[in-house]
N, C-alpha and C positions, 0 to 999 in steps of 0.2 A: 634549476632557476633560484635567484637569489630571494633573501628572506624579503627585501622591500618589493620586490616585483611579485611575489604568490600574494601577500598581503592585499595588495591592489588588484592581483588577478582574480582572487577569488571571487566568482562571480555572485553578487549580492543578492540575497534574500529578495524576490521578486512578486510583488503584489499584482493582480490580475486587472485592478482598478484603483482608482484614487481614493476610495474609502480608507480614511486613516482609524476605523475604528477599533476599539482594542479587543473587543470579543469577550468571553467568559473563560478563555482558557489560561494556562498558566507558561506560555513561550515568553522569552525575555527577549529576543533578538529585536533588531531593525529591519522593516518592510521597505523594500523601495519600490517605487511606482515604475513600470515599465516605460512608460510613455516621457516622463516627466526625467528620468535619468539618461541624458543625453550623451554619455561616456560609455555606454555598454561595450561600443567598437573603439574606445579610444585608448591611447598607448597608457603605458605603466608609467609610475613615477620616474623610472630610469629613461624613459624614450623609447623603450624595447616594444614590439608589438605583444599583445597578450597572445600566449599560446593556446593554441585550440583545445588542449586538452585542460585548460581552466576555465573555458567557455562553458555557460550553461546551454543546455539543448536548443537549437533554431526554433522549437515550437515557442520559445518566449516571445519571439519577435511578431508573433500572429496572434498576440492578445488584443482584447477591445481596447477603445481609446478610453481616458479617463471618464469616468462617471456614467459609463454607457450600460454598466451593469446594475439589474436592481435584483435581490437575493430575497428568496422566499423560506428560505431556512436561517433560524439563527444559529449558524454555527460557522467557524472560521478553519478551513482545513490548509494544511501545507502538503505539498507533494515534492518528495525529493528526488533529487534528479543525480545520479550516477554516471561518471563515461561508461555507454554502453546501455543505458536505458534506452528501451525503445516503445514503450507502452505510456510514457510519461503524457503524452498529448492526449491519449485515450482518456486517461485517468482525470486528465484538468478538465476536458469537455465533459465526461459525465457529471463531475462533482459540479462544475461552474453552472454548465448550460443545462445539463439534463435534470438534476436534482436541485440546484438554486443555491448551492453553498457557495460563500465567499472564499476562495481560493488563492493561494500564494504560491509560489514555485521557489525551491529552496536547493541551491547548488549545494554538492557533497562537501565543499570547503569551509562551507559557514561551520561556525561552533555554537549558534543559538538559533531557535525557532522564532518565527515572526511572533510579536505581543499578541496574547490572545488567542493562540493555537488551541484549538478543541481537538481536531482530528489530524494525524499525521498519517498519509499514505505513501507507502513506499511501492512503485509501480514494478512490470515487468520488464525483462530485457536480460542482456548480457553483461551486467556490470564487470567493468575492467577484463571484458573478453572470457569470464569464466575460468579465468587463469587459478592455478592452486586448486581452489573448490570453487563451485558456485555460491557466490554471496560472499566467500571469506574475505576478500580484500576490502570488500564494500563494508564490511562489519567493522574493519579498522578506521573508516574515513572518520574527519572531526566530528560530523553533523549527529553521529550516531551517540556519542556521549549526551548531547542532549534530547535525543529521541528516546534514550534510557531514562534520563530524568523524568520526562514527561510521561513514561509509561509506569514509573515507579510511583507517581503523582497520581495514577489513576485516569491519566489522559487517553483517550482513544487513540489505539494504533493499529493500522490495516497493512498486510502485507502479502502481495498479489504476486504469484509465480516466482519470480526471481527476488521479490521484495519477503516472500514465505523463506526463502534461501537465507536472506540477509538476515532475517529476524532469529533462525535457527542458530546460524553461524555466530550471532551475537549474545546468544544466550537468553534473548527475549522469549522464545517459544521452546518447547520440549522438542526430543527427536531430531532427526536431519532427513535432507532431502539427497537421493543417491540416484545413481545411473537407473533408468528404466530397466526393468526386469529383462525384456527382449531385446536393450539396447538399441533401440529406434527412437529417433524423434515423433514425437506424437502431435499432431496440429489438426484437430477434428471437435467435432461438438460431442460432448458427452453428457451424462445425467448424474446429478446428486441428489442425496436424500438429505435434509437437515435430521441432525440425529438427538441434538440438544438445542433447546431454546438458549438464547443468551442476546447480549446488545445488537450484533449485527444478523442475528436469526430468528427473530421473534416475528410472528404470526406470517411464516413462510408457509409456501403450498408444500404438497408432499413431496413434489418432485421438481427440480429445478433443472433446465436446460443450460448450460454454458458451455463455452469454448476452451480448449488447452492448447497449449503449444510449449512443450517441454519434452527435454531429453534426460533431465535428472529429477524428476517428480516423484519417484518411489519413497514413501515416507515409512521412515524406519525408527523404531525406539526399543529400548531395553523392555524386558518383562515388567522392570518395576516400575518403569515410565508409563508403559501403557495400563498397568493397573490404577496408577495415579490418575491418570487423564480418564480413566473408567469411574473411578471413586468420586471425582469431580465434575463429572459430566462435562468435560473440557473438548469432548470429540464432537466438533460442530457439525461435520459434513461426511458424508461417506458416498462412495462412487456406487451408483445402482443402474438398473436399465430403466427402461420407458415407465415400467410400473411402479418403482420404487423398491423392487427387490436388489437388496445386495448381494451379488454374485460373484464368484471370481471371473466370469466372462466380463462383466461390466466394469471391471478393473483394468483400467489402462495401463496400468505403469507397475503394478507387483506390490501397492502400497499395502503395508500390513493393516490387517484388519478393514481394509478397503477404505482407509482414512484419505480425505481431501481436504480437509482444513481441522483446525485445533483453535482452541482458546488458551490464553496464558495471560500473565500478569495478576497484580494484588488482587483486581476485581475483575477478574476475566474481560479485561477492558484491550488485550491485544488480541488480534486476530489474523491468523495466517491462513493461505488458501492457495492451490496450485491452480485451479479453473480461473479465467478471466472474466469478472462479473461486468467490469466495464466495456467489455466489447462485446457485450450481449444487454444493452440497457435500453435499447429504444426499438420501436416497431419495425422502423424502417432497415435495420440490421437483420431481422427475421424473427426476433423474439426478445422480449424485454425483460425477462425472468432476473437478470443480474442486477437491475434497479432496485429489484426489492431489498437487496442486503444494504444497499446505500440507503435505502428509505428507512431500514430498520433503526440502523444506528443514529438516523437524524431522529427519529421519533424517540430511541432511549435518552440520547442527549436533551432532546426539548422537557420530556417528560421528567427528566433528572432520576430515572429508574434506577435502582442499584444494580451496576452489571454482576454482583456475586448473586443474584436472583435467577439462578439457572434451573431449567425443568426440563424432564423429557419432552421432546416434541411430538404432537400428536399424531 
């Protein structure tokens, strides 16, 4: 695709409503309202149709009309969409409809986040078909540089499943996610125990029930990295049984030390986990434990709590 075509074809940052507020974050991009942007399906400057690979997810066409949403949380979230993302719609729904966060959708070809972005969420899926390594190609996308700047400034970043893989490949979180020890794709509910409190894990119950869906979720890290995680109390979640006991049998993928989620960033403001909290955030889904993680970061943001204030979970 030529330069003129790709520039126009980059699916524009899309706000889920007509609210043009600037929020309190540090993003500098330009948001585009879904409903007022009538040329989402228009031709490029050259007259050639926009290629499918340069289009945002179809879920963008299912967003509410302007002014329809009223948000209860003083936070602005941006959900990053890559080719192959498949949990973006659930992430948008959870943030926008379940916990009441103003939410924008950002296509991976963008170079800046929307103005006022507080939280960047990278959802699950199979970005770029998991070619090369899971998350490796996505980590080189244009938008990741903006995510990195946001994280370095202390902005909140959440990576779920493939999003966790992207964050490790981009060097925003330590360690790596590799092939499950038994070489099987795991798709079932599991239990995790909060190991340390932090922005996303404050005030959680002793055990959370969450779903997983991955073939490359085995967390691995060098002994020195593990020691550093322990010293910084940056291990956020560990796989456990229904009673909260961290055991080998409760570990679904062979992750070292049963690690299911870790913190990173200059203020422990970056959080990655393999389970999908957005897929278990409402009672109608059978359990709403995942909602607590979103509510935790909303509360941390609202209170201005220092993300470095980490302590052992009860």
